N, C-alpha and C positions, 0 to 999 in steps of 0.2 A: 132245346130246351125238356128233359123229359119229363112224363109224369105218368105216377101210377098212385090210386085212389085205394084207400084200408078205414081199417079200423082199429084203435090203438086196443090193443090187447094186455099192452105189461108196460107201464112206469118205476123203474128204481134210479135215485135223488140221491148222491153223495156231492155233498157241498154244492161249489157253481157247477157240475157236470148233471145230463140229464139222460139215458141210454131209456129211451124208445120203445117196445116191441113195435110194430103194426102188422095187424093180416088182410092181405091181399089175395082174399078167397085159399087162394094160389100157391101162397109161400111169405112168408114169415119176412120182416122185416126189420132188420136192427139200426140206428137212431141214432148219434150222440151228439145233441147241443149245451148249449154252452145258457143255460136259468136264465129267461127272460121276464120283461112283460108279462108274456104272453103265457095264460098255461095251460096243457092237458091237463084232459082225464081220463081215466081209460075207457070203453067204447065209445068216442068221441071221434067221427068222422070225421077223415083228414086226406091232404092228395100231397104223395110226397114228388119229391124236383131234383133235379138232378144234373149237370149238366154233362150234357155227352163224350165230352174228352176225358172226364175223370171215370169213364161204364170200362173197364178191363176185360178181358177177350179170354178163353184161355180154352182149349180142348179137355176133351174129360179125361186123358190122359196129365194132366195136368202143365202142360205149355204156356204161359202166358204172353198175351201179347209185347207187354212191358223191353222194349228192349232192354233197359240194366235190368235182369234181372240177373242172381247171385245165391249162389250153396253157399254160408256161413256157419259155423259153429259156432250154439249160441253159451253166450256167459256166464250172464244175468239176467234173472225174472225178477220183477218188483210185483206181488200183489194187489191190489185196491179192493175198493167194494164191489165198480163196475169195470175198472181199467188195469189191462194187465204195462209194464212195462218190458222189452224182453231187444236184450242190447247184444249182438252180433259181435263179436272179432271178423275186424276184413281189411287186413292186409297191411295191420296196425294200426287202423281204424277204428272205434265206433263207432259203432250204425244202432241208431234206440225204432225201434215201434212202436206204437201206444198201441191197443189193443181191445178189444169188448174181453172180460174174463172168458166170458163164455168160448169168445174166440178157442180163445188161452185149452182151455180145455179138451174144446171139439180139434185140435191141432194134435194130442197129447204129446207133446214137445217138453222138454226139460232143458238144463244146463247141461253139455258138454255134448249132447244132438243139435249134425250139422240136419239144418232150414235152408226155403230157399224164401230170401227176399226178394223186392221188386219194388219199381219207382218207377212214377211213367216220366218221360225225357224232358213234358211241359210242365215237369209238378219241381223240374230240377230248377237253382236260378244256379249264372258262373261270377265267378268277384275274381276278379287281378292277383295272382300273385305272388307276395314282396318279394 
């Protein structure tokens, strides 16, 4: 298990979702959680935990380690207060990705643009077709 310590810098809430920004001194981490009994406040010291299998590796040139990496056209974007739903056209299927609204702005992508999306192999389930 990976552990990174930091201090909560910002909290945004929308319904049952909280977007927490944690300052680790060297970088800002973005964390999305469902609201729970645990309440966090700005300036709280926290530890971030995440599994090794969830960490993607990329080169500076944006090549990623995920085997399921595809370029597709963005056909729809729905923006909320915290999250954005980006929908891609993928060989007759629609692929949706939920990312933070801030990430969407950083990517500067829009409907009609080609963009890369990926999913780690261990995050894909398989079901026998009928």
